[in-house]
C-alpha positions in Angstrom: -4.0 -7.8 -9.0 -4.5 -7.7 -5.4 -5.4 -4.5 -3.5 -5.7 -5.0 0.1 -7.6 -2.7 2.2 -6.3 -2.7 5.4 -4.5 -1.2 8.7 -2.1 -4.0 8.5 -1.9 -4.8 12.3 -2.2 -8.4 12.2 -3.6 -10.3 15.1 -1.6 -13.3 14.5 1.5 -13.8 13.1 3.1 -11.2 10.8 5.3 -13.2 8.9 2.9 -15.6 7.7 1.2 -12.5 5.8 4.5 -11.6 4.5 5.1 -15.0 3.3 1.7 -14.8 1.5 2.7 -11.4 0.1 6.0 -12.8 -0.9 4.4 -15.7 -3.1 1.8 -13.6 -4.7 4.7 -11.0 -5.3 7.0 -13.7 -6.6 4.0 -15.5 -9.0 3.9 -11.9 -10.7 0.6 -11.0 -9.1 0.5 -7.0 -8.5 -0.2 -6.1 -5.1 -1.0 -2.7 -3.5 -1.8 -2.1 -0.2 -4.4 0.9 0.3 -3.9 1.6 4.2 -6.4 2.7 6.8 -7.7 6.2 7.4 -9.1 7.1 10.5 -12.3 9.3 11.0 -10.6 12.5 11.1 -8.5 11.4 7.7 -5.3 10.8 9.4 -3.3 7.5 8.6 -4.1 4.8 11.1 -2.0 1.8 10.4 1.0 -0.5 11.3 3.9 1.5 10.1 6.2 -1.2 10.9 4.1 -3.6 8.3 4.0 -0.9 5.8 7.7 -0.5 5.8 8.1 -4.5 5.5 5.9 -4.6 2.4 7.8 -1.5 1.0 10.9 -3.7 1.1 9.3 -6.3 -0.8 8.6 -3.7 -3.3 4.6 -3.6 -2.5 3.1 -0.1 -2.3 1.6 0.5 0.8 0.4 3.8 1.5 -2.9 5.6 2.5 -4.8 7.9 0.1 -7.7 9.8 0.1 -10.8 9.5 -2.2 -9.5 12.3 -4.5 -6.2 10.2 -5.6 -7.6 6.9 -5.3 -9.0 6.7 -8.9 -5.7 7.9 -10.5 -3.7 5.5 -8.0 -6.1 2.3 -9.2 -5.6 3.6 -12.9 -1.7 3.2 -12.5 -1.9 0.0 -10.7 -4.2 -1.4 -13.0 -2.1 -0.3 -16.2 1.0 -1.7 -14.1 2.4 1.2 -13.8 5.0 2.4 -11.0 3.0 3.4 -8.0 5.8 4.3 -6.0 6.7 7.1 -8.3 3.4 8.4 -8.5 3.0 8.1 -4.5 6.7 9.8 -4.1 5.6 12.6 -6.1 1.9 13.3 -4.7 3.6 13.1 -1.1 6.3 15.7 -2.1 3.8 17.9 -3.8 1.4 17.9 -1.2 4.0 17.7 1.9 2.5 14.4 3.1 5.2 11.9 4.6 
């Protein structure tokens, strides 16, 4: 499992980043991108890159400390993090 903690603002060539993620995904490595939260807790990340990871079936989202343990537990167990996050977002009103 790889947990990337990042804002996804790639300073170089993003296609290289996507190629590496796809290779990890294709080899069976579970990848989760935990996106950056700013000083006030607001999400601060490259939304285009996050959408691209979602299209690659790689969960990419920001979550607070209160959600992190449950998210990691699910990810480590190989559970469906996408469904969990959609439920969390809909129940809290987050996007």
